[in-house]
C-alpha positions as CSV (number, residue, x, y, z in Angstrom):
1,M,0.0,0.0,0.0
2,S,1.5,3.3,-1.0
3,P,0.9,6.7,0.6
4,D,-1.5,9.1,-1.1
5,T,0.5,12.2,-0.1
6,P,4.3,13.0,0.1
7,I,5.8,13.3,3.5
8,K,4.8,16.6,5.2
9,D,6.4,18.4,8.1
10,M,4.4,18.2,11.4
11,K,5.3,21.8,12.3
12,D,3.4,23.0,9.2
13,L,0.2,21.3,10.3
14,C,-1.4,24.6,11.3
15,K,-0.4,26.2,7.9
16,V,-1.5,23.2,5.8
17,K,-5.1,23.2,7.0
18,E,-5.3,19.5,6.8
19,V,-8.8,18.3,6.6
20,N,-10.3,16.3,9.4
21,D,-11.5,13.3,7.3
22,I,-11.1,9.9,8.6
23,S,-7.7,8.7,7.4
24,L,-4.8,6.4,7.9
25,Y,-1.5,8.0,8.7
26,E,2.1,7.4,9.6
27,I,4.1,9.7,12.0
28,I,7.8,9.7,10.9
29,S,11.0,10.8,12.6
30,N,13.7,13.1,11.2
31,D,15.6,10.0,10.3
32,E,12.5,8.7,8.3
33,E,11.8,6.0,10.8
34,V,8.1,5.2,11.0
35,L,7.2,5.9,14.6
36,Y,3.5,5.3,14.7
37,I,0.7,4.1,12.4
38,G,-2.7,5.5,13.3
39,A,-6.1,6.1,12.1
40,G,-9.0,8.5,12.7
41,P,-10.0,12.1,12.0
42,L,-6.7,13.3,10.5
43,R,-6.3,16.9,11.7
44,S,-7.4,16.0,15.3
45,M,-5.2,12.9,15.5
46,L,-2.1,14.7,14.2
47,S,-2.6,17.6,16.5
48,E,-2.7,15.2,19.5
49,H,0.8,14.0,18.5
50,L,2.4,17.5,18.4
51,P,4.8,18.4,21.3
52,D,2.0,20.3,23.1
53,G,-0.7,17.7,22.2
54,V,-2.4,15.1,24.5
55,F,-0.2,12.2,23.2
56,P,3.0,13.7,22.0
57,L,5.4,11.4,20.1
58,Q,9.0,12.1,20.9
59,G,10.9,12.5,17.7
60,A,7.8,13.0,15.5
61,R,8.7,15.3,12.6
62,Y,6.8,14.3,9.5
63,Y,3.5,12.5,8.5
64,R,2.0,11.1,5.5
65,T,-1.5,9.8,4.8
66,F,-3.3,7.0,3.1
67,T,-6.8,7.1,1.7
68,V,-9.3,4.5,2.9
69,S,-12.3,4.0,0.7
70,H,-14.6,2.7,3.5
71,G,-14.5,3.2,7.2
72,N,-14.8,-0.5,7.8
73,D,-11.5,-1.0,6.0
74,L,-9.7,1.5,8.2
75,E,-8.6,-0.7,11.1
76,D,-7.8,-3.7,8.8
77,R,-5.6,-1.5,6.7
78,R,-3.9,0.0,9.7
79,R,-3.1,-3.5,11.1
80,S,-1.9,-4.5,7.7
81,L,0.5,-1.5,7.6
82,I,1.8,-2.4,11.1
83,Q,2.3,-6.1,10.0
84,D,4.1,-5.0,6.8
85,H,6.5,-2.8,8.9
86,L,7.1,-5.8,11.3
87,E,8.0,-8.0,8.3
88,I,10.3,-5.5,6.7
89,C,11.9,-4.0,9.7
90,G,11.7,-6.9,12.1
91,R,9.7,-4.9,14.7
92,K,6.6,-2.8,14.9
93,P,6.8,1.1,14.9
94,R,8.0,2.3,18.2
95,Y,4.6,3.6,19.4
96,N,2.6,0.7,18.0
97,D,4.8,-1.8,19.9
98,N,2.2,-2.8,22.5
99,E,-0.5,-3.6,20.0
């Protein structure tokens, strides 16, 4: 599954005016390591992961999104991305480790 958007900088989230549509997303470090794979209302969820957010992710610098055609597919596709990461990298993303 390939992303629908290029990697975007988290610090530009306020400027980008990202929509709050239900989406699948990856949070990425400065070293391009996938830190977290999440799903939900995009703008709200990304805002929660900013340094001053409710669930800040240390090292989060970038994000990219994936389009999901049906809400029912969202969690299945998220689990699939996490599994793909596990198979390629030998571990889950840092903040998905306990799932």
